[in-house]
N, C-alpha and C positions, 0 to 999 in steps of 0.2 A: 486262650490267650489273655493275658492280664491287660487291664485297661492302662495301668501305669507301669512303665518299665524303668529299670534302674539304669545308671550310667554304664554298667558292665554289659547290659544287653545291647546298648547302642554301639559298643565297640565291635561286636561280632557281626553286625549288619553291614553290608557294603554301603559305602558312602555314595549317594546319588545327588545330582544337581537339582536345584529348585525346579519344580514343574516337569521333571523327567527329561530335561534337556540333555543332549549329547554333546553339544558344542558350547563354548563360552558365549556369553551374551554379546560381546563385542563382535564376534564373527557373525552372529545371527543378525545384527544390525548393519552388516556390510563391511565393518572394519575400517571405514574411511572417515571423511570429515563429518558425515552425518552421525556416525557412532561417537565421534569426539564431542559433538554438540549435545547429543542425547545423554551421554554418560558424564557430562560436565567436565571433560578433560580440557576443553577449550572454554575456560570460565567466562571470558569476556563476551564471546559470541553467545554462549548459553544464557548469560545474564541479560544481555541486550535483547535477545529473542523473547525471554520470559517477560521482561518489562514491557516490551512492545506489544506482545500478545495480551498482557494484562490491561494495558491502556486501551487497546482496541475492544477487549471484552467489556471494560468499564464504560466506554463511550457508547457502544452499540446495545448492550444489554441493561446496564444499570441506569445510565443517563438517558437511554432510549434515543440516542442520536441516530439520525439516518445517514446513509452513505452519501446521498445527494447534498445534504446540508453540510456534511464534513468536507466534501469536495469543493463546494462553493466557498466555505470559510477559508480553506487552504488557498484557493485561488485569490480571494480578496486579500489575504495576508501577503501572498507572493506579489500581487500587483502593487500593494502599498509599499512593500520593501523596495521593489525595483523603482517605483516612482520617487521615493525619498532618496534612494541612491543616485538616480540620474539628476534629480533636482539639486541635491547637495554637491554633486560633481560640477554642475554648471556654476553654482554660487561660489564655491571655494576653488575653482579652476583646477580640479582634480581630473584625472583621466576618467572618462565615462566607463561603465562596466562593459566588459567584452562578453557578450552573450552569444552562445553558439547559434549559427544559422541553420544547421542541420543536426537533428537529434538522432534520427533513426537511420541505420544503414539498410541498403536494399538486401533482401533475403531471397530464399529459395522460392517463395511464392511471389514471383517477380511482378506479375500484373496487379495482384491484390496489394502487395506491399508497396509498389510504386505509387499507386493511387492514394493509399493511406499515407505514405511518406510525403507526397506533395501536399495533401490537404492538412496533415498535421503540422508540417513546416510552415504553411501559409497561416494557419491558426496561431502558431507560436510567434511568427514574425508580426502578426497583427497584435497579439498580446503584448509583445515587447514595445511596439510603437505606441500603443495605448498607455501602457504602464510607464513609459518614459515621460509622459506628459506632453507629447507633441500636439495632442488635441485634447485640451482640458475638458471640454464639454463631453467628448466621447468617453474620457476616463471616468467622469462621474456617472454617466449613463451606464457604463459597464459595471461599476461598483453597485449602483442601484439595482440593475437587473440581476446580478449575482445574489444580492441580498434578498430580493423578492423570490428568486428561485430557491434559495436556502429556506425561506419561510414556508414556501409551498412544499418543499422536501420534507418538512417536519410532519406533514399529514399523510405521506405516502411512504411505503417501504420501497427499497430498491427494486425488488421483484415486481411490485405493482407498476412502477414507472417503466421498467423494461416491457412489461405487457402492454401498457398504454402506448408506448412508442411503437411497438410492433403492430398493434391494432391500427394506429394512425397510418403507418406505412402501408399496411395491407389495404386499408380503406382508401388510401390515396391512389394506390396502383390499380384498383378495381374499376 
């Protein structure tokens, strides 16, 4: 068998798909929205997903940003935006922002979800009350605590913090 073949030799051989596939790649990927995104048929979603994943990769791998620090900085930014929004609404007689009181709907895991639902909504309502500037001292304490937590988060990975929290919970229950 010759190492190099001519074009005429390729014409006699049956044409096969790449990697010996029997089905088109679209059907292998499921043929739905996932295939559209992976095959770049929905360019907007594919581009947004690629950009988002690139930003996350850059933050976590290149800049060595930790998850806790990112979460704290996002929380600080959100609190400042709501604070400025509520304060400017009071100053300029605008209507204050309408923030939802309930974020999560009750689900199949009724008992677990209802407990989480109540505590999450309590935390969000406290967050909104603090961020609206109703208690300025508590607002600055919350910003300071989130900043300190973000600094501490620089020295621990998310997995280490999860382990430490689990260890503290287990030690507390023993």
